[in-house]
N, C-alpha and C positions, 0 to 999 in steps of 0.2 A: 166697383171693387178695386182696391189698390193692389197693384201688381206685386207679387212676392219677390221678384228679382231686385227691384230698386230697394226694397227693405233690406234684403240680404247684403247688397252692396253698401247701403248706408251703415249697417252694423259693422261690417269689416272696416269701413273708413273710420268709424268712431273708435274701434279697437286700436287701429294704427295710431290715431291721434293720442289716445291715452298712453299707449306704449312709448310714443315719442316724448310725451311729457314726463313720464317716469324716468326715462334715460336722461333727459335734461336735468331733472332734479338730482339724480345720482351723480351725474358728471359735475354738477355745481357743488357737490359735497354737502347737500342739505341734510339736516337731521330729520328723523321721522316727524317731528312736530313742526318742521319748517323754520326753527329758530337756529341761527348761526351759533356754532359751538367751536371754540378753539380746541385743538388737540395737543399742541406742543408749545413749549418755550424754545425759541431758537436763539442761539448766540453765535456771533461771527467775529473772528479775529483774523487779521492779515498782516503780512510783511512784504515790503518791496525793497530790494537792495540793488543798486547799480554801482558796481566797481568800474570806474572810468579812468581812462588815460588821455592825455592831451599833449600835443607837441606842435606849437606854432613855429615853424622853422625859419624864423627871420629874427633880426636883431631885436632884443627886448621882448620877444614873444614868450608866451607862457609855455611851460613844460613841466610835466609831473603827473600826478594821479590824485584820486580822491574817491569819496564814497557818498552816495545818497541813500539814506535808510529811512523808510517810512513804516510806522507801525500804527495799526488802527483796530477798532472794534465797534460793535454797536454801543451807542451811548446810553441806552436804556433797556430795560426788560422788554422783550418783544415776543408776542404770542402769534401763532399761526394755526391754521387748519391745514395739516399736511396730508395730501392724498395724491394718488395717481389718477389722472383723467384721460381715458383712452380717446375721448373726443376733442380734447384740447389741441390747439395748433402746436406742432413741433417744428424742429429746424428744417429748412429747405422744403417747405410745403408739405411736410408729413403730418401725421396725426398721432396724438398720445404724448402726454408730458406730465411731469411732476408739477404740482401746484402748491405754492406756499400761500394758502388762502387768507384773505383779509376781507372784512365786510366792505361791500361796495354797492351802493344804490339798492339796498334791500336784498342783494344777492351776495355772491362771492367773487372777488376780484383777486388779482395777483398782488402780493405784498409790494407796496411802493418803496422808493428809496427811503432809507431810514437815516436819522442823524447819527453821525459817528463821532468818535473822539480818538485822539492819538497824538503822536509826535513825529516830527521830521528832523533828522540829524544830517547836517552837511559837514563833510570833511574835505578840506582843500589843502593838498600838499604841494601845490605848484610853486615853482620859482620862475625866474626869467632868464632867457638867453642873454649873453653879454651884449652890450650896445656896439654899434659900429665904432671903429677907431676914432678917438677924438670926440665922441658923442656921449650922451648920458640917456638913461632910460627914465621915462615917466613912471609914476607909481603904478605897480601892478594892480589887478583887480582887488579892491578892498576885501578884507576877510572878517569884518566886524560882525557879520551875521552867521558866520560858521558856528557850528555847535548844535545844540538841541533846542527846538522851539515847539510849543504846543500847536497842533493843527487848528486852524481857525474855524471853519464851518464845513467840514467834510460830510459828504453823504455816501451811504453804502447801499449797494443793491445785491441781493441774491435771488435768483429765480430759476424755475425749471427750464430745462432745455432738452426736451425729449424724455425718453424712459431711462436713459443711462447717465445723464449729466445734469448738474446744476451749473449756472454760470454766475460769476461775481464781478462786481465793478466798484471802483473807488472814484468818485467824481468830486468836482469842485476843489481839486488839489493840483496846483502847479508847482513843480519842484524848484523852479527859479523864482518863487515868491516867498517872502517872509511868512512863515507859518502856513504856507501852501496857498494863501489867497490874499496876502497883503501887498506891500510895495515890493519892487524888484529886490531880490536878496543880494546883499553885498558879500558874495562868496561864489567861487566858481563851481559849476556842476558839469555833468556830462552832457551829451547831446539829447538824451531822453528827458522829457519834461512832464509827461503824464502817464498814468497807469495803463491807459488803453492805446498808447502810441504803438501802432502795429509794426512799425519798422524795427523797434527795439524790443517789443514784447511778443511779437509773433502775430500772424494774420488769422490764426484759428479763432473761430467764434467772434470775428471782427474785433479782436483785441480783448474781449472779455475772457476771464480766466475760467477754463473748464474744470469742474470738480466731479469726479466719478461718484455717482449716487448709489446708495445701498439698494438692495432688491426690495420689491413690494413685500415679500414675506418678512424680511428683516425689520422693515418699518412697522409692520403689523405686530410683531411679537417682542421686539426689544424695547426696554424702557428708555434706553439712551442710544441714539445713533449718531456716530461722529464720522464725518467724511472730510477728506483733505484733498485739495488740488494744488498743483505746482507747475511752474514752467521755468525754463532756462533758455536764454538766447544770448549769444555773443555776436555783436555787430562789429564789422571791420572799419576800414578807413574811407569807404566810398561815399559816406554821407558828410564828410568834413568839407569845410569851405577853404578856398584860397590855397589849396595844396597842403592844408594842415593834416596831421596824423592823429587819429583818435580811435579809441575803442570804448564800447559800452558792454559790460557783462551784467545782464539783468536777470535776477531771480525773483519770482513772485510765488507766494504761498498764502492760501486762505484755508482756514479750518471752520467748518460749520457743524454745530452740535444741536441735535434735536432731543429734548427731554420731554417725555410724556407728562401731561397734566394729570 
């Protein structure tokens, strides 16, 4: 005769396995039929502005101010399965995070970087200090690339960062390059050169821009959910070289809109 206790233990174990499988399926955002289904169209737009000043306090050194302005958006219509997963990894080793779901290996993964489009505008108002007596100055930094140019090949990321935040990134864009990723730009810029430069944009979220996320209830009941994140940081002169004097006043803003399908 087979002992009843092992049978009971086996039944409990099977129940636990089934329950775990159910929780895994729910946390992955699977539909009842097991087929991946998008829930929202997501649009992303952002702006980065650095109002900078520069003073190279020597003969013929540059002095003045300028502005770097970058505007971008998703380049194409992008769909996601938006849900909160209490089992997903959150910031600092916690659990629970929003997921912008995308098909991945037969399951659900996080939305990868998306192609972006936009513009970069460089304004350079610098002049030169006078030369030493009896000397002349060489030509200052050329300004032929100042003005507005289309961004070359930017990529944009938005992802969940716990229950209360999304985070955004703009990559493959260097402000000192023509179009963000071409040859070195012939135009002065400030000290900041990338969106995630933590010294000029802030160390929170490792330079990613935090965006306060709507509540679970709001996402469930609203047809359109729009969330906005911004940051502002003014950096002083400690980062300048050779005793130069400079400032960077950086403002970042990203808007994310989810529209139900």
